[in-house]
C-alpha positions in Angstrom: 0.0 0.0 0.0 2.9 2.3 0.6 3.9 2.1 -3.0 0.4 3.1 -4.0 0.5 6.1 -1.7 3.9 7.1 -3.1 2.6 6.8 -6.7 -0.3 9.0 -5.9 2.0 11.6 -4.3 4.2 11.4 -7.5 1.3 12.0 -9.8 0.0 14.9 -7.5 3.4 16.6 -7.7 3.6 16.2 -11.5 0.1 17.7 -11.9 1.0 20.5 -9.5 4.1 21.2 -11.4 2.2 21.5 -14.7 -0.4 23.8 -13.2 2.3 26.1 -11.8 4.3 26.1 -15.0 1.2 27.0 -17.0 0.4 29.8 -14.6 3.9 31.1 -14.9 3.9 31.0 -18.7 0.6 32.8 -18.8 1.9 35.4 -16.4 5.0 36.1 -18.3 3.3 36.3 -21.7 3.2 39.8 -23.0 -0.1 41.7 -23.5 -1.9 40.6 -26.6 -2.8 43.7 -28.7 -5.7 42.0 -30.7 -6.1 38.4 -31.7 -8.0 39.0 -35.0 -9.2 41.7 -37.4 -11.2 44.4 -35.7 -12.6 47.8 -36.6 -14.0 50.9 -34.8 -15.6 54.2 -35.8 -13.6 57.3 -35.2 -15.5 60.3 -33.8 -15.0 62.7 -36.8 -17.1 63.4 -39.7 -16.7 61.1 -42.7 -15.6 62.7 -46.0 -17.2 60.7 -48.7 -15.7 62.8 -51.5 -12.1 62.9 -50.1 -9.3 62.8 -52.7 -7.2 60.8 -50.2 -9.6 58.1 -49.3 -7.5 56.5 -46.6 -4.1 55.3 -45.5 -2.3 52.1 -44.5 -0.3 51.9 -41.3 2.4 49.2 -41.1 3.0 47.8 -37.7 6.4 46.2 -37.6 5.9 43.8 -34.8 8.7 42.5 -32.6 11.7 41.3 -34.7 11.6 37.5 -35.0 8.0 37.3 -33.7 6.3 37.2 -37.1 3.7 39.7 -36.0 3.8 42.4 -38.6 0.3 43.6 -39.4 -1.4 46.2 -41.6 -4.1 48.7 -40.3 -6.2 50.9 -42.6 -8.1 54.1 -41.9 -11.0 55.0 -44.3 -11.6 58.7 -44.5 -14.8 58.2 -46.4 -16.5 56.4 -43.5 -14.2 57.4 -40.5 -13.5 53.8 -39.7 -10.2 52.4 -38.5 -9.5 48.7 -39.4 -6.9 46.6 -37.7 -5.1 43.7 -39.2 -6.8 44.0 -42.6 -4.3 41.8 -44.4 -5.3 38.8 -42.3 -9.0 39.5 -42.8 -8.8 40.0 -46.5 -6.3 37.2 -47.2 -7.6 34.4 -45.0 -5.7 31.7 -47.1 -2.3 33.4 -46.4 -0.2 31.2 -44.0 1.6 32.7 -42.1 -0.2 36.0 -42.2 1.8 39.1 -43.3 5.3 38.3 -42.1 8.2 39.4 -39.9 9.5 42.8 -39.0 7.7 45.2 -41.4 10.0 48.2 -42.2 8.6 50.1 -45.2 5.2 50.5 -46.9 4.5 52.4 -50.1 1.6 52.9 -52.4 2.5 53.1 -56.2 0.1 53.0 -59.2 -2.7 51.3 -57.3 -0.5 48.7 -55.6 0.7 48.5 -52.0 4.2 47.3 -51.4 5.1 46.1 -47.9 8.7 45.5 -47.1 9.2 42.6 -44.5 12.8 42.6 -43.4 12.6 39.4 -41.2 10.7 37.5 -43.9 13.1 38.6 -46.7 10.4 39.6 -49.1 8.3 42.4 -50.3 4.6 41.6 -50.3 2.6 43.2 -53.2 -1.1 43.9 -52.7 -3.9 45.7 -54.4 -4.1 49.1 -52.7 -7.9 49.2 -52.8 -8.8 45.7 -51.7 -5.7 44.7 -49.8 -5.8 41.4 -51.7 -2.4 39.7 -52.2 -1.0 39.8 -55.8 2.4 38.4 -55.2 5.8 39.0 -53.6 9.5 39.8 -54.4 12.2 37.7 -52.6 15.0 40.0 -51.3 17.4 39.1 -48.5 17.4 41.6 -45.6 15.3 44.1 -47.5 15.0 47.6 -46.1 13.1 50.2 -48.4 11.3 50.3 -51.7 11.2 53.0 -54.4 10.0 53.3 -57.9 10.3 54.8 -61.4 8.0 54.4 -64.3 8.7 50.7 -65.0 10.7 49.3 -62.1 10.7 48.9 -58.3 13.9 49.1 -56.3 14.7 47.6 -53.0 17.7 48.3 -50.7 19.1 45.1 -49.3 21.9 44.2 -46.8 22.3 41.2 -49.3 22.9 38.5 -46.6 20.1 37.2 -44.4 22.0 38.5 -41.3 24.3 41.4 -42.1 24.6 41.9 -38.3 26.7 38.6 -38.3 28.9 39.9 -41.2 28.9 43.7 -41.0 31.7 44.2 -43.6 29.3 42.6 -46.3 28.5 45.4 -48.8 24.8 45.8 -49.4 23.0 46.6 -52.7 19.9 47.6 -54.6 17.7 45.0 -56.2 15.6 46.0 -59.3 12.3 44.3 -60.1 9.7 44.6 -62.9 6.4 46.3 -61.8 4.3 44.0 -63.9 5.8 40.6 -63.6 7.5 41.2 -60.2 10.5 39.4 -61.6 13.9 40.5 -60.4 15.8 42.3 -63.3 19.1 43.3 -61.9 21.1 44.1 -58.8 24.1 46.4 -58.0 26.4 46.6 -55.0 26.5 49.9 -53.1 27.9 50.6 -49.5 27.4 49.1 -46.1 23.9 48.4 -44.8 22.0 50.7 -47.3 18.7 52.2 -46.1 16.7 54.9 -47.9 16.4 55.7 -51.7 15.2 58.7 -53.6 14.6 58.7 -57.4 15.5 62.1 -58.9 15.6 63.8 -62.3 18.2 62.7 -65.0 17.5 59.0 -64.3 19.3 59.3 -61.0 18.8 57.7 -57.7 20.5 58.4 -54.3 20.9 55.7 -51.7 21.9 56.2 -48.0 24.6 53.8 -46.9 24.3 53.6 -43.1 26.9 51.1 -42.0 24.7 50.7 -39.0 26.4 47.4 -37.9 29.9 48.9 -38.3 30.2 51.0 -35.1 32.1 53.2 -34.5 33.1 53.2 -38.2 29.7 53.8 -39.7 29.4 54.5 -43.4 29.2 58.2 -44.5 28.3 57.9 -48.2 25.4 58.4 -50.5 25.6 56.2 -53.5 24.7 57.9 -56.9 22.9 55.4 -59.2 22.5 55.8 -62.9 19.1 54.2 -63.5 19.3 54.1 -67.2 22.3 51.7 -67.1 21.7 50.6 -63.5 25.2 51.2 -62.4 26.8 53.1 -59.5 28.2 56.3 -60.8 29.9 57.4 -57.6 29.5 58.6 -54.0 28.7 61.8 -52.1 30.1 61.9 -48.6 28.1 63.4 -45.8 28.0 62.6 -42.1 28.2 59.2 -40.4 25.2 56.9 -40.7 23.1 58.7 -43.3 19.5 57.5 -43.0 16.6 59.3 -44.6 16.3 61.4 -47.7 13.8 64.2 -48.7 13.6 66.5 -51.7 12.4 70.1 -51.4 10.6 72.1 -54.1 13.9 73.6 -55.2 15.6 70.3 -56.0 17.8 70.1 -52.9 18.1 66.7 -51.2 18.0 66.7 -47.4 19.9 63.9 -45.8 19.4 63.1 -42.1 22.1 61.2 -40.3 21.3 59.0 -37.2 22.2 60.5 -33.8 24.4 57.5 -32.9 26.9 58.2 -30.2 25.5 61.7 -29.6 26.0 62.7 -33.3 23.2 63.5 -35.8 23.0 66.3 -38.4 21.0 67.2 -41.6 22.9 67.8 -44.8 21.8 69.3 -48.1 23.1 68.2 -51.4 22.2 69.3 -54.9 22.5 67.8 -58.4 24.1 70.2 -61.0 23.2 70.4 -64.6 25.7 67.7 -65.4 24.3 65.3 -62.9 27.0 65.6 -60.3 26.2 66.1 -56.5 27.7 68.4 -54.0 26.9 69.8 -50.5 25.3 73.3 -50.9 25.4 74.4 -47.3 27.0 73.7 -43.9 25.5 70.8 -41.9 22.5 71.6 -39.8 23.0 70.6 -36.2 19.7 68.8 -35.7 19.4 65.3 -34.3 16.7 63.8 -36.5 14.9 60.6 -35.8 12.4 60.9 -38.6 11.5 63.5 -41.2 8.8 64.1 -43.8 8.6 67.0 -46.3 5.3 68.8 -47.1 4.8 71.9 -49.3 8.2 73.4 -48.6 8.3 72.6 -45.0 10.2 69.8 -43.3 8.4 68.1 -40.4 10.7 66.1 -38.1 11.0 64.3 -34.8 14.1 65.4 -33.1 15.9 63.5 -30.3 18.4 60.9 -29.4 18.5 57.2 -29.4 18.9 54.9 -26.5 21.5 52.0 -26.7 18.4 49.8 -27.6 17.5 52.1 -30.4 14.4 53.7 -28.8 13.8 57.5 -28.9 14.7 59.7 -25.9 14.6 63.4 -25.2 12.4 63.8 -28.3 10.4 66.7 -29.6 8.4 67.6 -32.7 9.7 70.4 -35.0 9.2 72.0 -38.4 11.4 74.3 -40.6 11.1 75.9 -44.0 13.1 74.1 -46.6 14.6 77.2 -48.1 17.5 79.6 -47.5 20.9 79.0 -46.0 19.9 79.4 -42.3 17.4 76.8 -41.2 15.3 77.6 -38.1 13.4 74.8 -36.5 10.3 75.8 -34.4 8.2 73.5 -32.3 5.0 71.9 -33.8 1.9 72.8 -32.0 0.4 69.9 -30.1 -2.2 71.1 -27.8 -3.4 67.8 -26.2 -2.0 64.4 -25.9 1.7 65.3 -26.3 2.6 64.0 -22.8 1.0 60.6 -23.6 3.4 59.9 -26.5 6.2 57.5 -25.3 8.2 56.4 -28.3 7.4 58.2 -31.6 8.4 56.3 -34.7 7.1 58.5 -37.5 5.4 61.8 -38.4 3.6 62.4 -41.6 1.4 65.1 -43.1 -1.8 64.4 -45.0 -1.2 66.5 -48.2 -5.0 67.1 -48.6 -6.0 68.1 -45.1 -2.6 69.2 -43.7 -3.4 67.1 -40.7 -0.4 65.4 -39.2 -0.2 61.8 -37.9 2.2 60.6 -35.2 2.8 56.9 -34.6 3.8 55.8 -31.1 5.4 52.4 -30.4 4.9 52.9 -26.6 6.6 49.9 -24.9 7.5 48.1 -28.1 5.8 44.9 -26.9 2.1 45.6 -26.9 -0.3 47.8 -28.8 1.0 51.2 -30.1 -1.0 54.4 -30.7 -1.8 56.7 -33.6 -2.4 60.4 -33.0 -4.1 62.8 -35.5 -3.6 66.5 -35.2 -5.1 69.4 -37.1 -2.7 71.9 -38.8 -3.3 74.2 -35.9 -2.2 71.5 -33.4 -5.6 70.3 -32.0 -5.8 66.6 -31.2 -8.6 65.3 -33.5 -8.5 61.7 -32.6 -6.3 58.8 -31.4 -6.6 55.0 -31.9 -4.9 51.8 -30.8 -2.6 50.2 -33.4 -0.7 47.0 -33.7 2.8 46.4 -32.2 5.4 49.0 -33.2 3.5 51.2 -35.7 6.1 52.4 -38.1 5.1 53.7 -41.5 2.0 55.3 -43.2 1.1 55.2 -46.9 -1.7 57.3 -48.2 -4.2 56.0 -50.8 -5.6 58.4 -53.3 -9.0 58.0 -55.0 -9.0 55.6 -57.8 -9.4 57.1 -61.2 -10.7 55.4 -64.3 
């Protein structure tokens, strides 16, 4: 009988251990932001005849967690939809992918860059239905000309393990989505900007080569798809923006306390040169609109999160650039980790994405041009990029 009592005690201990382990696992699990597609009405008047009918918001999700999602706001009905990709592509397994880093709308299609999944998903911008994909290792940003798409790539699946691996730009056909070429540029390329004279600039960040970050912009001849040369700016060039006068504004990341904005210009022969002294502004994100640069200024923590941040704007003209604070009359103190700021070119409203704690739902804030908080809404994990959708013609 003693052996039976011992056996019962053994099973009791096993059962108790399972219960305790399960409780611990549940307690340690991070907050779930939403398990499925949901939507909610926003308390503003719908605009049925809006030229910009809506926008997509790409939520990156935690890197390696395969939790990137797409949200969509419909201006014509004032409805915010979460996780629309999963809802409108129920046959897709897995859902969207891992670590979304860029989203763009071009000629009725939506392009979603999934760095961790090593591909660019291509969707119909008006239905969110999947059309295909382009496989690109360690992809970062996407840009376009009339016939081709371009994707910056670190080339290897893990450039962090081999930081001296040069990156490149991959070209693909917009109709067939077939890759049609690739060229090598600098270390860990990020942003691209297509300019006049069949020219494109690429920022080479060298983000994994601390403290010897790259400091070059690659100049690409799109007609022959070759690298024509480099333009040197500050270390870790990150984002590019063009003003109405043809100047290209280049932000460098504030790594190690650095961070400036440079202006370069293309001359009549197609060569580039700096046309002013660097602007001492630590820029985390920037967006041009109608001759004004809107930016998030601040510093980055060792983990890459924004600290000591503020929201600024400056006219994109003249030699002296004066940044002034952006009016934000409500909700400013709620923003914890801003990741992007964009301006709706039709309404002049500006949108701020906030990753908050980077592990659960983020937030999206919409402000009027005068700084009044119009609405706010919960998003997916790490909201990062916004792409506007214009009314369909024809």
